[in-house]
C-alpha positions in Angstrom: 47.0 156.4 143.8 48.4 152.9 143.4 45.6 151.4 145.5 43.0 153.2 143.5 44.2 151.6 140.2 44.3 148.2 142.0 40.8 148.8 143.2 39.7 149.6 139.6 41.3 146.4 138.4 39.6 144.4 141.1 36.2 145.9 140.2 36.8 145.1 136.5 37.7 141.6 137.4 34.5 141.2 139.4 32.4 142.5 136.5 34.3 140.2 134.1 33.8 137.2 136.4 30.1 138.0 136.6 29.9 138.2 132.8 31.7 134.8 132.6 29.3 133.2 135.1 26.3 134.5 133.2 27.5 133.3 129.8 28.6 129.9 131.3 25.2 129.4 132.8 23.5 130.2 129.6 25.7 128.0 127.4 24.7 124.5 126.5 27.8 122.6 127.8 26.1 119.1 127.4 26.4 118.9 123.6 29.9 118.7 122.2 29.8 118.3 118.5 26.3 119.1 117.4 24.5 122.5 117.2 21.4 122.1 119.3 20.1 125.6 118.4 18.6 127.1 115.4 20.4 129.8 113.4 19.2 132.7 115.7 20.3 130.9 118.8 23.6 129.8 117.3 24.3 133.5 116.5 23.4 134.5 120.0 25.6 131.7 121.4 28.5 132.9 119.2 28.1 136.5 120.5 28.2 135.2 124.1 31.4 133.2 123.3 32.9 136.3 121.7 32.1 138.4 124.7 33.6 135.8 127.1 36.8 135.7 125.1 37.0 139.5 125.0 36.5 139.7 128.8 39.3 137.2 129.4 41.6 139.0 127.0 41.0 142.3 128.7 41.5 140.8 132.2 44.8 139.1 131.1 46.0 142.3 129.5 45.3 144.2 132.8 47.2 141.5 134.7 50.2 142.0 132.3 50.1 145.8 132.7 49.8 145.6 136.5 52.8 143.2 136.5 54.9 145.7 134.5 53.9 148.6 136.7 54.6 146.7 139.9 58.0 145.5 138.7 57.1 141.8 138.5 57.7 141.7 134.7 60.8 142.8 132.8 60.3 144.8 129.6 61.1 141.7 127.5 58.6 139.6 129.4 56.0 142.3 129.1 56.4 142.5 125.3 56.4 138.7 124.9 53.1 138.4 126.9 51.5 141.3 125.1 52.4 139.7 121.8 50.9 136.5 123.0 47.6 138.3 123.7 47.7 139.9 120.3 48.2 136.5 118.7 45.1 135.2 120.6 43.1 138.2 119.4 44.2 137.5 115.8 43.2 133.8 116.2 39.7 135.0 117.4 39.5 137.3 114.4 40.3 134.4 112.0 37.7 132.2 113.7 35.1 135.0 113.3 35.8 135.3 109.5 32.7 133.2 108.8 30.6 135.3 111.0 30.3 133.1 114.0 32.3 131.4 116.7 31.3 127.8 117.1 31.8 125.6 120.1 35.0 123.9 118.8 36.6 127.3 118.1 35.5 128.6 121.5 37.1 125.6 123.2 40.4 126.1 121.3 40.5 129.8 122.3 39.6 129.0 125.9 42.4 126.5 126.1 44.8 129.0 124.6 43.7 131.6 127.1 44.3 129.1 129.9 47.8 128.5 128.7 48.4 132.2 128.4 47.1 132.7 132.0 49.6 130.1 133.3 52.4 131.9 131.3 51.5 135.2 132.9 51.6 133.7 136.4 54.9 132.0 135.7 56.5 135.2 134.4 55.2 137.3 137.2 56.5 134.9 139.9 59.8 133.7 138.4 61.9 135.9 140.8 64.1 137.4 138.1 65.8 140.7 138.7 63.8 143.5 137.1 65.7 146.7 137.3 69.0 147.8 135.9 70.6 147.9 139.3 69.4 144.3 140.0 70.7 142.9 136.8 73.1 140.1 136.9 73.6 137.6 134.1 73.6 134.7 136.5 70.0 135.4 137.5 68.5 136.5 134.2 
């Protein structure tokens, strides 16, 4: 049963990676500060940015939940990382208040998600004791 859920997570990751590759290939990364598209293309680009952010948020939340299930994250770490994901989703919601997600806002969200990914990895691999029987103040 554990391998099946891991297999589902890996399939979701592959789908999310494919979606990221497609949106990255369609994005105009050469222009930093100006909007090279008309209004319709800008809206489409905004939707692609939003989908890419949503895919990363979903993948990171799956990593957090898998870490908790497998005992790599303590309850406190789990809640802190989940709260961090909620904060990023709220930031995205604030950026979308004007109806679109521009390149500057996307880059800021992307950098925040990169930092969050590093935090998830650090918490999952910090070798702290996780269970009650393993608890010792010196190691936690």
